[in-house]
N, CA, C, O and the ligand as a Tripos MOL2 file, in Angstrom:
@<TRIPOS>MOLECULE
protein
  281   279    71     0     0
PROTEIN
NO_CHARGES

@<TRIPOS>ATOM
      1 N          90.2100  200.7240   -9.3400 N.3       1 MET1
      2 CA         90.9050  199.6800   -8.5850 C.3       1 MET1
      3 C          92.3740  199.6400   -9.0030 C.2       1 MET1
      4 O          92.6970  199.7830  -10.1830 O.2       1 MET1
      5 N          93.2280  199.4510   -8.0620 N.am      2 GLU2
      6 CA         94.6510  199.3030   -8.3430 C.3       2 GLU2
      7 C          95.0620  197.8800   -8.0190 C.2       2 GLU2
      8 O          94.4250  197.2000   -7.2160 O.2       2 GLU2
      9 N          96.1280  197.4460   -8.6510 N.am      3 ILE3
     10 CA         96.6400  196.0990   -8.3890 C.3       3 ILE3
     11 C          98.0630  196.2070   -7.8800 C.2       3 ILE3
     12 O          98.9130  196.8700   -8.4750 O.2       3 ILE3
     13 N          98.2990  195.5360   -6.7610 N.am      4 LEU4
     14 CA         99.6240  195.5170   -6.1500 C.3       4 LEU4
     15 C         100.1660  194.0940   -6.2830 C.2       4 LEU4
     16 O          99.5590  193.1390   -5.7980 O.2       4 LEU4
     17 N         101.3040  193.9680   -6.9400 N.am      5 ASN5
     18 CA        101.9420  192.6550   -7.0750 C.3       5 ASN5
     19 C         103.1150  192.5740   -6.1170 C.2       5 ASN5
     20 O         104.0220  193.4060   -6.1560 O.2       5 ASN5
     21 N         103.0900  191.5660   -5.2560 N.am      6 LEU6
     22 CA        104.1330  191.4250   -4.2470 C.3       6 LEU6
     23 C         104.7210  190.0260   -4.2950 C.2       6 LEU6
     24 O         104.0930  189.0810   -4.7730 O.2       6 LEU6
     25 N         105.9470  189.9170   -3.7850 N.am      7 LYS7
     26 CA        106.5660  188.6190   -3.5870 C.3       7 LYS7
     27 C         106.6930  188.4230   -2.0770 C.2       7 LYS7
     28 O         107.3160  189.2270   -1.3830 O.2       7 LYS7
     29 N         106.0940  187.3500   -1.5850 N.am      8 VAL8
     30 CA        106.0190  187.1260   -0.1410 C.3       8 VAL8
     31 C         106.7280  185.8270    0.2040 C.2       8 VAL8
     32 O         106.5250  184.8090   -0.4570 O.2       8 VAL8
     33 N         107.5590  185.8610    1.2370 N.am      9 THR9
     34 CA        108.1650  184.6190    1.7110 C.3       9 THR9
     35 C         107.5170  184.2190    3.0310 C.2       9 THR9
     36 O         106.9760  185.0560    3.7540 O.2       9 THR9
     37 N         107.5830  182.9270    3.3290 N.am     10 GLY10
     38 CA        107.0570  182.4180    4.5890 C.3      10 GLY10
     39 C         105.7780  181.6240    4.4390 C.2      10 GLY10
     40 O         105.2740  181.0800    5.4210 O.2      10 GLY10
     41 N         105.2340  181.5440    3.2160 N.am     11 MET11
     42 CA        104.0620  180.6990    2.9930 C.3      11 MET11
     43 C         104.5460  179.2950    2.6520 C.2      11 MET11
     44 O         105.3650  179.1020    1.7530 O.2      11 MET11
     45 N         104.0200  178.3200    3.3910 N.am     12 HIS12
     46 CA        104.4790  176.9420    3.1760 C.3      12 HIS12
     47 C         103.3890  176.0400    2.6280 C.2      12 HIS12
     48 O         103.6910  174.9770    2.0850 O.2      12 HIS12
     49 N         102.1530  176.4280    2.7540 N.am     13 CYS13
     50 CA        101.0560  175.5620    2.3160 C.3      13 CYS13
     51 C          99.8140  176.4140    2.0610 C.2      13 CYS13
     52 O          99.8220  177.6310    2.2470 O.2      13 CYS13
     53 N          98.7550  175.7440    1.6330 N.am     14 GLU14
     54 CA         97.4970  176.4430    1.3570 C.3      14 GLU14
     55 C          96.9540  177.1410    2.6000 C.2      14 GLU14
     56 O          96.3210  178.1920    2.5010 O.2      14 GLU14
     57 N          97.2040  176.5530    3.7710 N.am     15 GLY15
     58 CA         96.7400  177.1760    5.0040 C.3      15 GLY15
     59 C          97.3820  178.5380    5.1980 C.2      15 GLY15
     60 O          96.7300  179.4880    5.6310 O.2      15 GLY15
     61 N          98.6730  178.6260    4.8720 N.am     16 CYS16
     62 CA         99.3830  179.8980    4.9840 C.3      16 CYS16
     63 C          98.7970  180.9200    4.0150 C.2      16 CYS16
     64 O          98.5390  182.0610    4.3970 O.2      16 CYS16
     65 N          98.5890  180.5180    2.7720 N.am     17 SER17
     66 CA         98.0920  181.4990    1.7980 C.3      17 SER17
     67 C          96.6800  181.9330    2.1560 C.2      17 SER17
     68 O          96.3110  183.0870    1.9420 O.2      17 SER17
     69 N          95.8860  181.0150    2.7010 N.am     18 ARG18
     70 CA         94.5410  181.4110    3.1480 C.3      18 ARG18
     71 C          94.6100  182.3790    4.3180 C.2      18 ARG18
     72 O          93.8490  183.3440    4.3800 O.2      18 ARG18
     73 N          95.5260  182.1180    5.2460 N.am     19 ALA19
     74 CA         95.6640  183.0020    6.4130 C.3      19 ALA19
     75 C          96.1110  184.3910    5.9700 C.2      19 ALA19
     76 O          95.6050  185.4000    6.4620 O.2      19 ALA19
     77 N          97.0600  184.4380    5.0400 N.am     20 LEU20
     78 CA         97.5240  185.7270    4.5280 C.3      20 LEU20
     79 C          96.3620  186.4750    3.8640 C.2      20 LEU20
     80 O          96.1340  187.6550    4.1270 O.2      20 LEU20
     81 N          95.6400  185.7660    3.0050 N.am     21 SER21
     82 CA         94.5330  186.4160    2.2810 C.3      21 SER21
     83 C          93.4840  186.9340    3.2420 C.2      21 SER21
     84 O          93.0020  188.0570    3.0990 O.2      21 SER21
     85 N          93.1270  186.1150    4.2270 N.am     22 ALA22
     86 CA         92.0880  186.5140    5.1780 C.3      22 ALA22
     87 C          92.5300  187.7510    5.9520 C.2      22 ALA22
     88 O          91.7290  188.6490    6.2090 O.2      22 ALA22
     89 N          93.8060  187.7920    6.3210 N.am     23 SER23
     90 CA         94.3110  188.9200    7.0920 C.3      23 SER23
     91 C          94.2790  190.2060    6.2590 C.2      23 SER23
     92 O          93.8490  191.2510    6.7470 O.2      23 SER23
     93 N          94.7240  190.1290    5.0280 N.am     24 VAL24
     94 CA         94.7690  191.3390    4.1900 C.3      24 VAL24
     95 C          93.3560  191.8110    3.8480 C.2      24 VAL24
     96 O          93.1080  193.0090    3.7160 O.2      24 VAL24
     97 N          92.4360  190.8620    3.7050 N.am     25 ARG25
     98 CA         91.0630  191.2520    3.3610 C.3      25 ARG25
     99 C          90.3610  191.9880    4.5060 C.2      25 ARG25
    100 O          89.3130  192.5980    4.2920 O.2      25 ARG25
    101 N          90.9240  191.9400    5.7190 N.am     26 THR26
    102 CA         90.3010  192.7020    6.8100 C.3      26 THR26
    103 C          90.5490  194.2030    6.6510 C.2      26 THR26
    104 O          89.8800  195.0050    7.3020 O.2      26 THR26
    105 N          91.4930  194.5940    5.7990 N.am     27 LEU27
    106 CA         91.7620  196.0260    5.5930 C.3      27 LEU27
    107 C          90.6540  196.6460    4.7570 C.2      27 LEU27
    108 O          90.2190  196.0760    3.7560 O.2      27 LEU27
    109 N          90.2050  197.8190    5.1810 N.am     28 ALA28
    110 CA         89.2160  198.5510    4.3870 C.3      28 ALA28
    111 C          89.8010  198.8690    3.0220 C.2      28 ALA28
    112 O          90.9580  199.2730    2.9140 O.2      28 ALA28
    113 N          89.0120  198.6880    1.9950 N.am     29 GLY29
    114 CA         89.4380  199.0440    0.6520 C.3      29 GLY29
    115 C          90.0940  197.9200   -0.1200 C.2      29 GLY29
    116 O          90.3590  198.0650   -1.3130 O.2      29 GLY29
    117 N          90.3630  196.7930    0.5410 N.am     30 VAL30
    118 CA         90.9440  195.6460   -0.1600 C.3      30 VAL30
    119 C          89.8140  194.7880   -0.7110 C.2      30 VAL30
    120 O          88.9350  194.3470    0.0290 O.2      30 VAL30
    121 N          89.8480  194.5560   -2.0190 N.am     31 HIS31
    122 CA         88.7580  193.8370   -2.6620 C.3      31 HIS31
    123 C          89.0790  192.3830   -2.9170 C.2      31 HIS31
    124 O          88.2050  191.5220   -2.8200 O.2      31 HIS31
    125 N          90.3400  192.1010   -3.2440 N.am     32 ARG32
    126 CA         90.6600  190.7400   -3.6300 C.3      32 ARG32
    127 C          92.1230  190.4700   -3.3150 C.2      32 ARG32
    128 O          92.9780  191.3370   -3.4980 O.2      32 ARG32
    129 N          92.4040  189.2680   -2.8410 N.am     33 VAL33
    130 CA         93.7830  188.8650   -2.5710 C.3      33 VAL33
    131 C          93.9970  187.4890   -3.1790 C.2      33 VAL33
    132 O          93.2480  186.5570   -2.8900 O.2      33 VAL33
    133 N          95.0050  187.3600   -4.0090 N.am     34 ASP34
    134 CA         95.4060  186.0530   -4.5320 C.3      34 ASP34
    135 C          96.8310  185.7960   -4.0800 C.2      34 ASP34
    136 O          97.7520  186.5030   -4.4900 O.2      34 ASP34
    137 N          97.0190  184.7860   -3.2360 N.am     35 ALA35
    138 CA         98.3510  184.4700   -2.7200 C.3      35 ALA35
    139 C          98.6930  183.0350   -3.0950 C.2      35 ALA35
    140 O          97.9400  182.1070   -2.8000 O.2      35 ALA35
    141 N          99.8420  182.8650   -3.7510 N.am     36 GLN36
    142 CA        100.2970  181.5310   -4.1640 C.3      36 GLN36
    143 C         101.3560  181.0570   -3.1810 C.2      36 GLN36
    144 O         102.4280  181.6520   -3.0700 O.2      36 GLN36
    145 N         101.0410  179.9760   -2.4670 N.am     37 ALA37
    146 CA        101.9870  179.4850   -1.4650 C.3      37 ALA37
    147 C         103.2800  178.9890   -2.1140 C.2      37 ALA37
    148 O         104.3590  179.1570   -1.5460 O.2      37 ALA37
    149 N         103.1820  178.3820   -3.2900 N.am     38 ASP38
    150 CA        104.3770  177.7680   -3.8910 C.3      38 ASP38
    151 C         105.3740  178.8010   -4.4260 C.2      38 ASP38
    152 O         106.5840  178.6130   -4.3010 O.2      38 ASP38
    153 N         104.8790  179.8820   -5.0170 N.am     39 THR39
    154 CA        105.7900  180.8770   -5.5940 C.3      39 THR39
    155 C         105.9330  182.1280   -4.7300 C.2      39 THR39
    156 O         106.8850  182.8900   -4.8950 O.2      39 THR39
    157 N         105.0040  182.3400   -3.8250 N.am     40 GLY40
    158 CA        105.0070  183.5700   -3.0320 C.3      40 GLY40
    159 C         104.3640  184.7460   -3.7550 C.2      40 GLY40
    160 O         104.2150  185.8230   -3.1790 O.2      40 GLY40
    161 N         103.9840  184.5460   -5.0140 N.am     41 ALA41
    162 CA        103.3700  185.6370   -5.7780 C.3      41 ALA41
    163 C         102.0240  185.9910   -5.1540 C.2      41 ALA41
    164 O         101.1550  185.1370   -4.9800 O.2      41 ALA41
    165 N         101.8760  187.2620   -4.8240 N.am     42 THR42
    166 CA        100.6660  187.7250   -4.1460 C.3      42 THR42
    167 C         100.1520  188.9680   -4.8630 C.2      42 THR42
    168 O         100.8800  189.9410   -5.0600 O.2      42 THR42
    169 N          98.9000  188.9110   -5.2420 N.am     43 THR43
    170 CA         98.2750  190.0220   -5.9620 C.3      43 THR43
    171 C          97.1290  190.5570   -5.1310 C.2      43 THR43
    172 O          96.2320  189.8130   -4.7350 O.2      43 THR43
    173 N          97.1670  191.8570   -4.8700 N.am     44 VAL44
    174 CA         96.1260  192.4850   -4.0550 C.3      44 VAL44
    175 C          95.4190  193.5360   -4.9080 C.2      44 VAL44
    176 O          96.0560  194.4420   -5.4460 O.2      44 VAL44
    177 N          94.1130  193.4100   -5.0270 N.am     45 THR45
    178 CA         93.3090  194.4010   -5.7400 C.3      45 THR45
    179 C          92.6650  195.2980   -4.7010 C.2      45 THR45
    180 O          91.9630  194.8200   -3.8090 O.2      45 THR45
    181 N          92.9050  196.6160   -4.8150 N.am     46 TYR46
    182 CA         92.4440  197.5130   -3.7570 C.3      46 TYR46
    183 C          91.9900  198.8440   -4.3300 C.2      46 TYR46
    184 O          92.3360  199.2210   -5.4490 O.2      46 TYR46
    185 N          91.2110  199.5330   -3.5280 N.am     47 ASP47
    186 CA         90.7370  200.8730   -3.8610 C.3      47 ASP47
    187 C          91.7570  201.8770   -3.3190 C.2      47 ASP47
    188 O          91.8950  202.0080   -2.1030 O.2      47 ASP47
    189 N          92.4700  202.5830   -4.1890 N.am     48 PRO48
    190 CA         93.5340  203.4810   -3.7220 C.3      48 PRO48
    191 C          93.0300  204.6490   -2.8730 C.2      48 PRO48
    192 O          93.8190  205.3070   -2.1940 O.2      48 PRO48
    193 N          91.7230  204.9070   -2.9090 N.am     49 GLN49
    194 CA         91.1560  205.9550   -2.0480 C.3      49 GLN49
    195 C          91.0470  205.4930   -0.6040 C.2      49 GLN49
    196 O          90.9900  206.3130    0.3130 O.2      49 GLN49
    197 N          91.0170  204.1730   -0.4000 N.am     50 ARG50
    198 CA         90.7320  203.6410    0.9320 C.3      50 ARG50
    199 C          91.8650  202.8140    1.5180 C.2      50 ARG50
    200 O          91.9500  202.6680    2.7370 O.2      50 ARG50
    201 N          92.7310  202.2740    0.6820 N.am     51 ALA51
    202 CA         93.8240  201.4380    1.1870 C.3      51 ALA51
    203 C          95.1270  201.9200    0.5650 C.2      51 ALA51
    204 O          95.1490  202.3850   -0.5750 O.2      51 ALA51
    205 N          96.2200  201.8030    1.3340 N.am     52 ARG52
    206 CA         97.5130  202.2160    0.8050 C.3      52 ARG52
    207 C          98.4410  201.0080    0.7450 C.2      52 ARG52
    208 O          98.3820  200.1390    1.6140 O.2      52 ARG52
    209 N          99.3020  200.9460   -0.2800 N.am     53 PRO53
    210 CA        100.2090  199.8050   -0.4150 C.3      53 PRO53
    211 C         101.0370  199.5670    0.8400 C.2      53 PRO53
    212 O         101.3020  198.4230    1.2110 O.2      53 PRO53
    213 N         101.4470  200.6580    1.4930 N.am     54 GLU54
    214 CA        102.2680  200.5030    2.6940 C.3      54 GLU54
    215 C         101.4970  199.7750    3.8020 C.2      54 GLU54
    216 O         102.0630  198.9510    4.5200 O.2      54 GLU54
    217 N         100.2110  200.0850    3.9330 N.am     55 ALA55
    218 CA         99.3840  199.4120    4.9450 C.3      55 ALA55
    219 C          99.1940  197.9420    4.6010 C.2      55 ALA55
    220 O          99.1440  197.0890    5.4870 O.2      55 ALA55
    221 N          99.0910  197.6530    3.3130 N.am     56 ILE56
    222 CA         98.9360  196.2590    2.8840 C.3      56 ILE56
    223 C         100.1950  195.4670    3.2190 C.2      56 ILE56
    224 O         100.1190  194.3520    3.7350 O.2      56 ILE56
    225 N         101.3600  196.0540    2.9190 N.am     57 ARG57
    226 CA        102.6270  195.3790    3.2630 C.3      57 ARG57
    227 C         102.7310  195.1370    4.7740 C.2      57 ARG57
    228 O         103.1110  194.0520    5.2150 O.2      57 ARG57
    229 N         102.3910  196.1530    5.5490 N.am     58 LYS58
    230 CA        102.4690  196.0290    7.0120 C.3      58 LYS58
    231 C         101.5550  194.9230    7.5140 C.2      58 LYS58
    232 O         101.9230  194.1630    8.4100 O.2      58 LYS58
    233 N         100.3630  194.8330    6.9370 N.am     59 GLN59
    234 CA         99.4040  193.8190    7.3560 C.3      59 GLN59
    235 C          99.9420  192.4100    7.0720 C.2      59 GLN59
    236 O          99.7830  191.5010    7.8870 O.2      59 GLN59
    237 N         100.5670  192.2440    5.9290 N.am     60 ILE60
    238 CA        101.1410  190.9300    5.5800 C.3      60 ILE60
    239 C         102.2360  190.5730    6.5820 C.2      60 ILE60
    240 O         102.3330  189.4240    7.0120 O.2      60 ILE60
    241 N         103.0550  191.5460    6.9540 N.am     61 GLU61
    242 CA        104.1380  191.2740    7.8960 C.3      61 GLU61
    243 C         103.5750  191.0230    9.2920 C.2      61 GLU61
    244 O         104.1140  190.2040   10.0360 O.2      61 GLU61
    245 N         102.5020  191.7160    9.6550 N.am     62 ALA62
    246 CA        101.8740  191.4820   10.9590 C.3      62 ALA62
    247 C         101.2980  190.0660   11.0370 C.2      62 ALA62
    248 O         101.1880  189.4940   12.1210 O.2      62 ALA62
    249 N         100.9330  189.5090    9.8890 N.am     63 ALA63
    250 CA        100.3850  188.1540    9.8530 C.3      63 ALA63
    251 C         101.4910  187.1020    9.8960 C.2      63 ALA63
    252 O         101.2030  185.9060    9.9250 O.2      63 ALA63
    253 N         102.7470  187.5320    9.9000 N.am     64 GLY64
    254 CA        103.8440  186.6020   10.0800 C.3      64 GLY64
    255 C         104.6200  186.2510    8.8150 C.2      64 GLY64
    256 O         105.4080  185.3050    8.8060 O.2      64 GLY64
    257 N         104.3970  187.0110    7.7550 N.am     65 PHE65
    258 CA        105.0970  186.7520    6.4950 C.3      65 PHE65
    259 C         106.0340  187.9060    6.1920 C.2      65 PHE65
    260 O         105.9830  188.9520    6.8400 O.2      65 PHE65
    261 N         106.8950  187.7050    5.1940 N.am     66 GLU66
    262 CA        107.8150  188.7760    4.8390 C.3      66 GLU66
    263 C         107.5860  189.1770    3.3880 C.2      66 GLU66
    264 O         107.4900  188.3260    2.5040 O.2      66 GLU66
    265 N         107.5020  190.4810    3.1550 N.am     67 VAL67
    266 CA        107.3550  190.9950    1.8020 C.3      67 VAL67
    267 C         108.7370  191.3510    1.2850 C.2      67 VAL67
    268 O         109.4360  192.1680    1.8840 O.2      67 VAL67
    269 N         109.1350  190.7410    0.1750 N.am     68 LEU68
    270 CA        110.4520  191.0260   -0.3900 C.3      68 LEU68
    271 C         110.4120  192.3720   -1.0840 C.2      68 LEU68
    272 O         109.3870  192.7520   -1.6500 O.2      68 LEU68
    273 N         111.5410  193.1110   -1.0430 N.am     69 PRO69
    274 CA        111.5810  194.3930   -1.7340 C.3      69 PRO69
    275 C         111.3970  194.1750   -3.2310 C.2      69 PRO69
    276 O         111.8850  193.1920   -3.7880 O.2      69 PRO69
    277 N         110.6910  195.0950   -3.8730 N.am     70 ALA70
    278 CA        110.4010  194.9440   -5.3060 C.3      70 ALA70
    279 C         111.6870  195.1290   -6.1150 C.2      70 ALA70
    280 O         111.6630  195.0420   -7.3430 O.2      70 ALA70
    281 CU        101.1400  176.6800    5.8620 Cu       71 CU71
@<TRIPOS>BOND
     1     1     2 1
     2     2     3 1
     3     3     4 2
     4     3     5 am
     5     5     6 1
     6     6     7 1
     7     7     8 2
     8     7     9 am
     9     9    10 1
    10    10    11 1
    11    11    12 2
    12    11    13 am
    13    13    14 1
    14    14    15 1
    15    15    16 2
    16    15    17 am
    17    17    18 1
    18    18    19 1
    19    19    20 2
    20    19    21 am
    21    21    22 1
    22    22    23 1
    23    23    24 2
    24    23    25 am
    25    25    26 1
    26    26    27 1
    27    27    28 2
    28    27    29 am
    29    29    30 1
    30    30    31 1
    31    31    32 2
    32    31    33 am
    33    33    34 1
    34    34    35 1
    35    35    36 2
    36    35    37 am
    37    37    38 1
    38    38    39 1
    39    39    40 2
    40    39    41 am
    41    41    42 1
    42    42    43 1
    43    43    44 2
    44    43    45 am
    45    45    46 1
    46    46    47 1
    47    47    48 2
    48    47    49 am
    49    49    50 1
    50    50    51 1
    51    51    52 2
    52    51    53 am
    53    53    54 1
    54    54    55 1
    55    55    56 2
    56    55    57 am
    57    57    58 1
    58    58    59 1
    59    59    60 2
    60    59    61 am
    61    61    62 1
    62    62    63 1
    63    63    64 2
    64    63    65 am
    65    65    66 1
    66    66    67 1
    67    67    68 2
    68    67    69 am
    69    69    70 1
    70    70    71 1
    71    71    72 2
    72    71    73 am
    73    73    74 1
    74    74    75 1
    75    75    76 2
    76    75    77 am
    77    77    78 1
    78    78    79 1
    79    79    80 2
    80    79    81 am
    81    81    82 1
    82    82    83 1
    83    83    84 2
    84    83    85 am
    85    85    86 1
    86    86    87 1
    87    87    88 2
    88    87    89 am
    89    89    90 1
    90    90    91 1
    91    91    92 2
    92    91    93 am
    93    93    94 1
    94    94    95 1
    95    95    96 2
    96    95    97 am
    97    97    98 1
    98    98    99 1
    99    99   100 2
   100    99   101 am
   101   101   102 1
   102   102   103 1
   103   103   104 2
   104   103   105 am
   105   105   106 1
   106   106   107 1
   107   107   108 2
   108   107   109 am
   109   109   110 1
   110   110   111 1
   111   111   112 2
   112   111   113 am
   113   113   114 1
   114   114   115 1
   115   115   116 2
   116   115   117 am
   117   117   118 1
   118   118   119 1
   119   119   120 2
   120   119   121 am
   121   121   122 1
   122   122   123 1
   123   123   124 2
   124   123   125 am
   125   125   126 1
   126   126   127 1
   127   127   128 2
   128   127   129 am
   129   129   130 1
   130   130   131 1
   131   131   132 2
   132   131   133 am
   133   133   134 1
   134   134   135 1
   135   135   136 2
   136   135   137 am
   137   137   138 1
   138   138   139 1
   139   139   140 2
   140   139   141 am
   141   141   142 1
   142   142   143 1
   143   143   144 2
   144   143   145 am
   145   145   146 1
   146   146   147 1
   147   147   148 2
   148   147   149 am
   149   149   150 1
   150   150   151 1
   151   151   152 2
   152   151   153 am
   153   153   154 1
   154   154   155 1
   155   155   156 2
   156   155   157 am
   157   157   158 1
   158   158   159 1
   159   159   160 2
   160   159   161 am
   161   161   162 1
   162   162   163 1
   163   163   164 2
   164   163   165 am
   165   165   166 1
   166   166   167 1
   167   167   168 2
   168   167   169 am
   169   169   170 1
   170   170   171 1
   171   171   172 2
   172   171   173 am
   173   173   174 1
   174   174   175 1
   175   175   176 2
   176   175   177 am
   177   177   178 1
   178   178   179 1
   179   179   180 2
   180   179   181 am
   181   181   182 1
   182   182   183 1
   183   183   184 2
   184   183   185 am
   185   185   186 1
   186   186   187 1
   187   187   188 2
   188   187   189 am
   189   189   190 1
   190   190   191 1
   191   191   192 2
   192   191   193 am
   193   193   194 1
   194   194   195 1
   195   195   196 2
   196   195   197 am
   197   197   198 1
   198   198   199 1
   199   199   200 2
   200   199   201 am
   201   201   202 1
   202   202   203 1
   203   203   204 2
   204   203   205 am
   205   205   206 1
   206   206   207 1
   207   207   208 2
   208   207   209 am
   209   209   210 1
   210   210   211 1
   211   211   212 2
   212   211   213 am
   213   213   214 1
   214   214   215 1
   215   215   216 2
   216   215   217 am
   217   217   218 1
   218   218   219 1
   219   219   220 2
   220   219   221 am
   221   221   222 1
   222   222   223 1
   223   223   224 2
   224   223   225 am
   225   225   226 1
   226   226   227 1
   227   227   228 2
   228   227   229 am
   229   229   230 1
   230   230   231 1
   231   231   232 2
   232   231   233 am
   233   233   234 1
   234   234   235 1
   235   235   236 2
   236   235   237 am
   237   237   238 1
   238   238   239 1
   239   239   240 2
   240   239   241 am
   241   241   242 1
   242   242   243 1
   243   243   244 2
   244   243   245 am
   245   245   246 1
   246   246   247 1
   247   247   248 2
   248   247   249 am
   249   249   250 1
   250   250   251 1
   251   251   252 2
   252   251   253 am
   253   253   254 1
   254   254   255 1
   255   255   256 2
   256   255   257 am
   257   257   258 1
   258   258   259 1
   259   259   260 2
   260   259   261 am
   261   261   262 1
   262   262   263 1
   263   263   264 2
   264   263   265 am
   265   265   266 1
   266   266   267 1
   267   267   268 2
   268   267   269 am
   269   269   270 1
   270   270   271 1
   271   271   272 2
   272   271   273 am
   273   273   274 1
   274   274   275 1
   275   275   276 2
   276   275   277 am
   277   277   278 1
   278   278   279 1
   279   279   280 2
@<TRIPOS>SUBSTRUCTURE
     1 MET1         2 RESIDUE 1 A MET
     2 GLU2         6 RESIDUE 1 A GLU
     3 ILE3        10 RESIDUE 1 A ILE
     4 LEU4        14 RESIDUE 1 A LEU
     5 ASN5        18 RESIDUE 1 A ASN
     6 LEU6        22 RESIDUE 1 A LEU
     7 LYS7        26 RESIDUE 1 A LYS
     8 VAL8        30 RESIDUE 1 A VAL
     9 THR9        34 RESIDUE 1 A THR
    10 GLY10       38 RESIDUE 1 A GLY
    11 MET11       42 RESIDUE 1 A MET
    12 HIS12       46 RESIDUE 1 A HIS
    13 CYS13       50 RESIDUE 1 A CYS
    14 GLU14       54 RESIDUE 1 A GLU
    15 GLY15       58 RESIDUE 1 A GLY
    16 CYS16       62 RESIDUE 1 A CYS
    17 SER17       66 RESIDUE 1 A SER
    18 ARG18       70 RESIDUE 1 A ARG
    19 ALA19       74 RESIDUE 1 A ALA
    20 LEU20       78 RESIDUE 1 A LEU
    21 SER21       82 RESIDUE 1 A SER
    22 ALA22       86 RESIDUE 1 A ALA
    23 SER23       90 RESIDUE 1 A SER
    24 VAL24       94 RESIDUE 1 A VAL
    25 ARG25       98 RESIDUE 1 A ARG
    26 THR26      102 RESIDUE 1 A THR
    27 LEU27      106 RESIDUE 1 A LEU
    28 ALA28      110 RESIDUE 1 A ALA
    29 GLY29      114 RESIDUE 1 A GLY
    30 VAL30      118 RESIDUE 1 A VAL
    31 HIS31      122 RESIDUE 1 A HIS
    32 ARG32      126 RESIDUE 1 A ARG
    33 VAL33      130 RESIDUE 1 A VAL
    34 ASP34      134 RESIDUE 1 A ASP
    35 ALA35      138 RESIDUE 1 A ALA
    36 GLN36      142 RESIDUE 1 A GLN
    37 ALA37      146 RESIDUE 1 A ALA
    38 ASP38      150 RESIDUE 1 A ASP
    39 THR39      154 RESIDUE 1 A THR
    40 GLY40      158 RESIDUE 1 A GLY
    41 ALA41      162 RESIDUE 1 A ALA
    42 THR42      166 RESIDUE 1 A THR
    43 THR43      170 RESIDUE 1 A THR
    44 VAL44      174 RESIDUE 1 A VAL
    45 THR45      178 RESIDUE 1 A THR
    46 TYR46      182 RESIDUE 1 A TYR
    47 ASP47      186 RESIDUE 1 A ASP
    48 PRO48      190 RESIDUE 1 A PRO
    49 GLN49      194 RESIDUE 1 A GLN
    50 ARG50      198 RESIDUE 1 A ARG
    51 ALA51      202 RESIDUE 1 A ALA
    52 ARG52      206 RESIDUE 1 A ARG
    53 PRO53      210 RESIDUE 1 A PRO
    54 GLU54      214 RESIDUE 1 A GLU
    55 ALA55      218 RESIDUE 1 A ALA
    56 ILE56      222 RESIDUE 1 A ILE
    57 ARG57      226 RESIDUE 1 A ARG
    58 LYS58      230 RESIDUE 1 A LYS
    59 GLN59      234 RESIDUE 1 A GLN
    60 ILE60      238 RESIDUE 1 A ILE
    61 GLU61      242 RESIDUE 1 A GLU
    62 ALA62      246 RESIDUE 1 A ALA
    63 ALA63      250 RESIDUE 1 A ALA
    64 GLY64      254 RESIDUE 1 A GLY
    65 PHE65      258 RESIDUE 1 A PHE
    66 GLU66      262 RESIDUE 1 A GLU
    67 VAL67      266 RESIDUE 1 A VAL
    68 LEU68      270 RESIDUE 1 A LEU
    69 PRO69      274 RESIDUE 1 A PRO
    70 ALA70      278 RESIDUE 1 A ALA
    71 CU71       281 GROUP 0 **** ****
């Protein structure tokens, strides 16, 4: 399992962080998503054989949030 740490803007409340998590969890190979609405800190645990960081970033942006450059 690999861990991807991201900083995400656009989350305003628990509903936003839940929506982000639910969206990212639809990707094959994503095992766990922890998104903090207050800080934007988002941790994604994924199987590198099945999911790619670039796809995870794209999915977050498709859900209406912005991933800040590392
Ligand atoms: Cu919200």
